[in-house]
BAPA-361457 format. One record per atom (N, C-alpha, C): x, y, z; residue in three letters. Coordinates in steps of 0.02 Angstrom, whole numbers, plus 50000, padded with zeros to 5 digits. Example, Ala and Ser with C-alpha at 12.3 -4.5 7.8 and 13.67 -1.06 7.14 Angstrom:
BEGIN
506604971650390ala/506154977550390ala/506604983550390ala/506424988850354ser/506844994750357ser/506455000250394ser/
This chain:
BEGIN
543234663550820met/543074666450870met/542334666050876met/542154668250961lys/541434668450978lys/541054673850968lys/540404673650894his/540064679650920his/539634680950955his/539534687950997pro/539004685351042pro/538304687951020pro/537744683051084asp/537224681651037asp/536714689151022asp/536744688450972arg/536244696450932arg/535784695050980arg/535194692851005arg/534664693551045arg/534894697551128arg/535414694751166lys/535884696251231lys/536074704051189lys/536324706451139val/536664715051132val/536234715951126val/535594716151078thr/535044720251080thr/534674720551149thr/534654716551182ala/534354717251231ala/534804720651292ala/535504720851309ala/535904725951339ala/535754732751338ala/535684732751237leu/535584738651220leu/534984743451244leu/534754737351256ala/533834740551259ala/533944743951317ala/534184739051376ala/534514742051432ala/534564748851451ala/535264749351419leu/535634752651413leu/535414759951396leu/534694760051366ala/534294767351308ala/534054767651352ala/533804762851397leu/533114763951468leu/533554768051520leu/533984764951546ala/534414770351606ala/534504776051581ala/534664776551522ala/534954784251495ala/534414788851486ala/533744784651476phe/533184787951466phe/532794787851548phe/533084784651591gly/532944787151670gly/533114789051672gly/533874791951688gln/534344797651706gln/534004804051661gln/533944803451599ala/533944809851564ala/533174812151602ala/532764807751612gly/532264811251638gly/532004814851708gly/532604809051753ala/532624812451815ala/532974819351824ala/533494819951774ala/533744827851761ala/533604830851743ala/532904829951682gln/532444832451683gln/532134836751741gln/531614836551776ala/531194834151816ala/531574836551852ala/532004836651907gln/532664840651941gln/532414849051942gln/532524850551867gly/532604855851870gly/531834859651841gly/531304853551828tyr/530684856251816tyr/530244859151864tyr/529834867551846pro/529964871951756pro/530434875051761pro/530564875951729asp/531094882651711asp/530854887451666asp/530104885951647lys/530044890551596lys/529124888351598lys/528724894651547pro/527814894251582pro/527764887451550pro/526914886251586ile/526574878451588ile/526164879951539ile/526084877551460thr/525364880351442thr/524904873651464thr/523974875151466met/523674870751482met/523204869551441met/523064865651429leu/522544865751388leu/521924862351408leu/521414867651392val/520564865451402val/520104866251348val/519824860551372gly/519494857651279gly/518894860851289gly/518664864051339tyr/518074868051339tyr/518174874851314tyr/517604880251279asn/517644887051257asn/517724891551346asn/517874897051308ala/518204902251407ala/517504905051432ala/517414904351499gly/516804904951558gly/516394901651558gly/516494894551528gly/516314891451556gly/516374885251620gly/515974882151666gln/516234881051731gln/516894877751740gln/517234872751693thr/517834869551668thr/518314872751677thr/518174875651628asp/518724882951601asp/518744885851678asp/518124887051709leu/518384890751771leu/519004891551839leu/518704882751849val/518884877451881val/519734876651866val/519874879851781ala/520484875351765ala/520934881451771ala/520824887651758arg/521114894951785arg/521254895251827arg/520604893251886ala/520964892051970ala/521384888652004ala/521624882451928ala/521974876551969ala/522614879551928ala/522424882651864ala/523134886151868ala/523564891751894ala/523294894051922lys/523344900751983lys/523724895052032lys/523314890952075val/523834885252107val/524444884052084val/524354879652008leu/524964877252001leu/525564882851969leu/525474888251965ser/525854893751956ser/526274897152018ser/525784896852057asp/526064899852129asp/526484891652178asp/526314888152175glu/526764882252193glu/527374880652146glu/527254878352081leu/527954876952028leu/528284882552025leu/528014889952044gly/528384894652029gly/528484896551969gly/528184895951899gln/528094897151852gln/527234895651818gln/527264905351751pro/526744903751752pro/526494898851725pro/525634898551712val/525484891851700val/524814896551656val/525024896851595asn/524584897251566asn/523774895351522asn/523364899451524val/522654892151505val/522544895751424val/522594887451392val/522504887951303val/521824886451301val/521104888351298asn/520774883851264asn/520584882051181asn/520304873351194lys/520474871351107lys/519814868351130lys/519094870951113pro/518684868251116pro/518554863151070pro/518254857551025gly/517894854651005gly/517804845351035gly/517314842351005ala/517254837451018ala/517334835351089ala/516974839751140gly/517074836451220gly/517394836651243gly/517954841151218gly/518904838751238gly/519354836051193gly/518904833251155gly/519254827051095gly/519734829651054gly/519684836751037val/520364842451026val/520764843251045val/520484845751085ala/521294848351144ala/521654841551160ala/521434835351170ala/521414830451187ala/522224826751151ala/521754830251092arg/522284822951035arg/522894830251021arg/522784836751037glu/523354839151047glu/523894837551089glu/523714836651143leu/524104832451200leu/524434826751184leu/524184822351162thr/524484817851115thr/525074821551078thr/525194824751057gln/525544826751012gln/526054831851035gln/526074832951097ala/526494837251132ala/527064832651153ala/527544837151160thr/528284833451192thr/528124832751275thr/528244825951288pro/528124823651355pro/528724826751400pro/528504833151416asp/529124835051477asp/528714840851528asp/528214840851524gly/527644843351595gly/527614849051547gly/527824853551505tyr/527764860251486tyr/527134858951447tyr/526724855851427thr/526004855251409thr/525574849851427thr/525384853951482ile/524834848351517ile/524004849051464ile/523684847051547met/522844848351503met/522374847451558met/522014852651559phe/521354851051603phe/520704849451578phe/520624846351612his/519854839951594his/519504837851640his/518754835851610ala/518384830851635ala/518804822651626ala/518604817851656asn/519014812051618asn/518554807151589asn/517924810351575ser/517464809351501ser/517774808951450ser/518284810751449val/518604812051365val/518974805651333val/518914801051417val/519234793851413val/518714788651401val/518144787851486asn/518094785051510asn/517234785151487asn/517094791451450gln/516454789051410gln/516454791151344gln/516694797851319asp/516694798851241asp/516824793451187asp/517404788351208pro/517614784851173pro/517164780951171pro/516694780851207phe/515994774351166phe/515524775351164phe/515524783651143leu/514994788851138leu/515204790751035leu/515804791951017met/516104795850977met/516304793850929met/515994790250876lys/516884785550814lys/517404789250823lys/517574797750834arg/518044798250810arg/518414802750878arg/518464798450933ile/518814798551015ile/518814793851007ile/519484789751019thr/519454784451017thr/520244782351078thr/520164785751131phe/520674787451169phe/520584781851220phe/521144779951256thr/521184775751309thr/521844778851393thr/521404775151429pro/521964774851495pro/522694776451465pro/522934771551422glu/523624771551414glu/523804779651396glu/523544781351346asp/523554788051333asp/524034790051348asp/523714793051425phe/523974798451429phe/524274798751516phe/524514802151546glu/524684799951600glu/524394805051664glu/524404801551696trp/523804806251745trp/524104808651814trp/524044817251822ala/524184819451891ala/523724820151935ala/523254819651930gly/522944818851991gly/522174819251951gly/521644821552044phe/520964825452019phe/521154828852054phe/520264833452049ile/520314837352087ile/519404839552102ile/519184841152063thr/518474841752070thr/518174835452048thr/517344836152033val/516844830852017val/516384835752019val/516254832651964tyr/515234834551930tyr/514714833551961tyr/514574835451984gln/513804834752024gln/512894832851959gln/513254825351935ala/512734825251873ala/512204825751924ala/511384826451880gly/510954823951910gly/510134824751852gly/509864818751875leu/509074820351851leu/508724825151877leu/508604830251838ile/508114836651884ile/507344837851841ile/507124841151881thr/506474843351870thr/506194850151893thr/505734853051897gln/505434858551911gln/505544860252004gln/505354862952021lys/505134862352113lys/504734861752112lys/504104863252083asp/503544862152112asp/503154855652067asp/503584850752026ala/503394846451987ala/502964839652068ala/502514836852052pro/502024831952068pro/502594825352086pro/503224826852107tyr/503474820652121tyr/504124823052153tyr/504334818952201asp/505184820952259asp/505614814152241asp/505394814352173asp/506324805852173asp/505994801652130asp/506864798952067leu/506334794152042leu/506214789152046leu/505664784352085asp/505194781752077asp/504604788252074asp/504564791952117gly/503854795152104gly/503784796552039gly/504324799251996phe/504314801251935phe/504334795651885phe/504484789551879val/504444785451868val/503614783651871val/503154784351920ala/502364779851929ala/502264785851884ala/502344793651898trp/501794797451872trp/501964796451773trp/502424795351776ala/502804795351674ala/502394788651671ala/502194781251709lys/501624778451666lys/501174779451656lys/500884785051703glu/500124788951664glu/499984793551645glu/500884795751609asn/500704801451563asn/501244799351503asn/500744797751474pro/501284795051412pro/501534798251365pro/502254799951354gly/502424805351318gly/502754813051328gly/502974810951381phe/503294813051433phe/503914815251410phe/504024823751398ala/504604828551349ala/505184826951392ala/505894827551399tyr/506344825751418tyr/506894830251388tyr/507084834851407ala/507734835851377ala/508524832851387ala/508744833451314thr/509444827051313thr/509974834951271thr/510524833251298leu/510774837551267leu/511434836851239leu/511504827551245ser/512324822451236ser/511844815751221ser/512294813051199pro/511954803551181pro/512044802851256pro/512644804651295gly/512564798951364gly/511804803351387gly/511624806951390ala/510884808851439ala/510274805151397ala/510304805951332arg/509734800751302arg/509574795351321arg/510364790651365met/510454784051354met/510434781851413met/510344786551445ile/510124788051551ile/509344787251536ile/508854789751502met/508384789651498met/507974782251464met/508504782651397gln/508234775051375gln/508104771151416gln/508694768651453glu/508794762751483glu/508424761951545glu/508034767951555ile/507384768751613ile/506894767451599ile/506724769851515ala/506064768251494ala/506134763151466ala/506564756751443lys/506564753651433lys/506384747251502lys/506604749751566lys/506554744251611lys/505834747951619lys/505504754051649glu/505014752651658glu/504364752251595glu/504754750851548gly/504134752151491gly/503864760651494gly/504214766451491leu/503934772051471leu/503914773451410leu/503564778951384glu/503474782451320glu/503784788651336glu/504264791051302val/504684795651329val/504684801751237val/504504808751234asn/504714813451174asn/505564817251201asn/505904815451181tyr/506624814751170tyr/506624824451120tyr/506684828051171val/506864835751167val/507504837551161val/508074839551088pro/508654840651095pro/508574847851118pro/509324847551150val/509444855251161val/510194855151176val/510424863851172lys/511224863251133lys/511594866251201lys/511644861851254gly/512064866351299gly/511494867951354gly/512014869251401gly/511664869851471gly/511214872651478gly/511364879551452gly/510824887051441gly/510214882751435gly/510164881451379glu/509564878051344glu/509234872151385glu/509604868551420met/509334863551447met/509184866751509met/509204871651538ile/509084875151621ile/508414877651577ile/508514881251522asn/507824886251492asn/507014879451504asn/507454873551479ala/506854870051457ala/506494868851526ala/506714868451559ile/506634866451631ile/506284871651671ile/506694876651676leu/506114883551694leu/505434885251679leu/505854881451592gly/504944888251548gly/504594880551543gly/504684874151555lys/504324869251576lys/504214865851496lys/504544869951453gln/504394863851412gln/504624857751412gln/504914853751466ser/505294849251467ser/505064846551556ser/504714839851556val/505034838551626val/505304836451678val/505894833751621leu/506564830651655leu/507034830551593leu/507524832951650ala/508144832951612ala/508834831051621ala/509404828551635met/509954827251626met/510374835251642met/510734836851706ser/511024840251696ser/511604837451745ser/512444841251706gly/513134841051743gly/513174845951834gly/512824848051822gly/512634851151875gly/512744861151902gly/512404862251825leu/512074870151806leu/511624870851878leu/511254866351867his/510634865651903his/510654868651973his/511254870952010ala/511594872352080ala/511374877952092ala/511454884152028lys/511234890352031lys/510734893252014lys/510214884852055tyr/509174888252041tyr/508954885052075tyr/509154882552132pro/509174879752207pro/508304881352231pro/507904887052214asp/507084887252218asp/507074887852173asp/507064884952089asp/506954881952047asp/506824875352023asp/507324870652040ile/507474865252015ile/507604861252078ile/507464854652052lys/507624851752121lys/507874846252103lys/508294839352120thr/508524832552119thr/508104828352111thr/508054823252094leu/507714815352083leu/508024813452096leu/508944813152079ala/509414806252073ala/509904809452034ala/510404806752086val/510884809352072val/511204806152008val/511734805252001leu/512004799151947leu/512654800051938leu/513024799152004thr/513764796652035thr/513234791552058thr/514134788052091thr/514014781352131thr/514174786152205thr/514164790852219phe/514154793552277phe/513214797552303phe/513174798952369arg/512624805352379arg/513254810752359arg/512974816452357gln/513214823452329gln/513174826952381gln/513764831552377pro/513834834952459pro/513044843352465pro/513064842952390ser/512484849052390ser/512064845452396ser/511544840352390trp/511234837552381trp/510904827352411trp/511394828052465pro/511414822052501pro/510854818052518pro/510074821452498glu/509814817652511glu/509304812052451glu/509754816152403ala/509554814152347ala/509914807452299ala/509714801952308lys/509734794052309lys/510404793352241lys/510684789752225ser/510984787852161ser/510534783852116ser/510814786552054ile/510184782952016ile/510604774952024ile/510974772552032asp/511204764652069asp/510904763852110asp/510514765352184glu/510254763352237glu/509204764052205glu/509164765852157tyr/508514765552117tyr/508674757052078tyr/509184756452076gly/509094748852030gly/509404748251950gly/509564756151929tyr/509814754451867tyr/510664756951873tyr/510804752551824thr/511884753851868thr/511874757751799thr/512034765051806leu/512124768951768leu/512654772751808leu/512774774851869ala/513074778451884ala/513654780651875ala/513964784351830met/514524786951808met/514784791051845met/515324792651891asp/515794800951908asp/516234802351870asp/515984810051843gly/516394812951801gly/516904815551861gly/517634817951842arg/518244820651873arg/518704824651848arg/518714828251855ala/519144835451851ala/519754835351856ala/520504835051794gly/520914836251847gly/521424837451778gly/522224833351776ile/522744833551750ile/522924829451733ile/523084830051655met/523184824651613met/523794828751565met/524254824151551ala/524844825251525ala/525314820651464ala/525364821251442pro/525774817351364pro/525934811851408pro/525764804851346lys/526134797551356lys/526954800351378lys/527214797451428gly/527914796651434gly/528054803951456gly/527904806351503thr/527884811851534thr/528424808151599thr/529204811351625pro/529354808051682pro/528804807151724pro/528904802451780pro/528514801351823pro/528794804851893pro/529384806951906glu/529464814351941glu/529334821251926glu/528984820051887ile/528814829451837ile/527904829351863ile/527814820151836ile/527024820751856ile/527024821351952ile/527274818351960glu/527444818152030glu/527394825652076glu/527664830252019arg/527764837752037arg/527104840052026arg/527064839951968leu/526034840251967leu/525834841552002leu/525934831952035ser/525204830852080ser/525104833552151ser/525714833352158asp/526004837152211asp/525374846352232asp/525634849352179ala/525514857852160ala/524674857352162ala/524474853352123leu/523644851252115leu/523384850252200leu/523774846052236ala/523554846752313ala/523324851952345ala/523794856252340lys/523744862152364lys/523154868052365lys/522824863352293ala/522074868752290ala/521654867452347ala/521614861952363glu/521314857352432glu/521004861352483glu/521554864552488thr/521594870952538thr/521624879152517thr/521564878952470asp/521754885952412asp/520994892252412asp/521044895852480glu/520504898152463glu/520264900052419glu/520434905152362thr/520464908252303thr/520014900452258thr/520294896152240phe/520214890252231phe/519504887052252phe/519364887252316ala/518624886052363ala/518044891852342ala/518244897352347lys/517864903352299lys/517534900752250lys/517764900852198val/517784898052110val/517084891352114val/517494889352170thr/517334880652151thr/516644879552194thr/516374885352255gly/516104886252289gly/515444890452273gly/515674895752232ala/515084898852177ala/514884893152123ala/515074889652114ala/514644884152055ala/514414877652108ala/514494878952169asp/514204869352202asp/514584864252153asp/515454864452125ile/515854860452125ile/516134855552205ile/516014853952203pro/516584849852263pro/517244848752250pro/517594850152299ile/518414848752308ile/518474839252312ile/518684838352295met/519004829752302met/519504826152266met/520244828152318tyr/520584826852278tyr/521114821152268tyr/521194821752197met/521374810152202met/522224812752180met/522464808052218asn/523224809952156asn/523514807552112asn/524144804552083ala/524284802752026ala/524164797052001ala/524564791552084thr/524304785752081thr/523554781552095thr/523074786252134asp/522154784852119asp/521964788752066asp/522194790652039ala/521994792951965ala/522054788651926ala/522674786551930lys/522584780951886lys/522214777351869lys/522244773551942ala/521964769551958ala/521384769751930ala/520894775851954glu/520044777951941glu/520054775851885glu/520344780451825ile/520474780051759ile/520294773651726ile/520884768251726glu/520854761551697glu/520304759151723glu/520024759951791arg/519444754951828arg/518564756951785arg/518774765751776thr/518084766051767thr/518044765151668thr/518564765951640tyr/518724764851586tyr/518274757251542tyr/518394753151604arg/518174747151602arg/517214746051617arg/517284750851673glu/516494749251722glu/516214752051645glu/516104759551629tyr/515924762351589tyr/515874760851512tyr/516224758151490gly/516234756951450gly/515724749351443gly/515784745151508glu/515204740051498glu/514504742051489glu/514394747251519ile/513844751251557ile/513394752351457ile/514024756351417phe/513754758251355phe/513594751851319phe/514104747351336arg/513894739851300arg/513274738451303arg/513164735851357asn/512414735051394asn/512024736451352asn/511964742551349ala/511594750851333ala/511234747851258ala/511754745351222gly/511874744051150gly/511974751651135gly/512344755951149ile/512454759651132ile/513174759951044ile/513134762151015glu/513614762150959glu/514084769250949glu/514474769450926pro/514944774350933pro/514664777250885pro/514454783550882gln/514424789550795gln/514644793450781gln/
């Protein structure tokens, strides 16, 4: 009697298992959600990302018909929350609202952060950060070229830095232009703003908090690949000849293996935030632009930026610390 080929049997069993998993996932998604959803946020309560996350949670709750409960898990720039997300059941009942930096920037700066785009499912992005290089309103320069010319005549200027990424930006400019910089470490956005307003530093990198001080602070260059809505006259740092622009987007991540039907439901619900009045009030109060990106585009974006931003950090000689 001829026995079936073992490889063929294994392949057939795998195919059956995959089909069963797909059917189970589809059935699971049909009734989704039928209980409250937990949304992790990797920062403390009250910050900009937390406030946007809570506004997004309200939109999701309205669209999905179930409570979306925000749980703050601060630490390692979102790394603690993201790690917890990877250990959650991929059923759509534990998700995370966070910046894409936890995947496409932090792993190149911190040894303990090792995520890749493949570690998560991406349901979409909804907002972008308006990061930029900022200075006092009355500073004797109005753009990055003007600042560089001034800095060459004023060696040892103070630059407030609140992260390795912020330091890297100035190190690359200084290396190219032969500038002498005094790096002044600050803890958090509040200290960074105070260093600028109090003129302890002449320049700093801000993730967008400076939008609250339009009468006291000006933007010399934006650190995104696009001109920003709040400062359309400010050129991108790439336009000045420094290939350092990185776009920070915030949106919804889910555990790897979450059924695509559930990801699509989350993505469609998140899209409603584009036209939600309450969400617009929250983001508008902090000058945070709404730029929705669906699940398919978000996945492509995170994969592309992971490659490109990694190259920026490697070219700068940055080693994860």
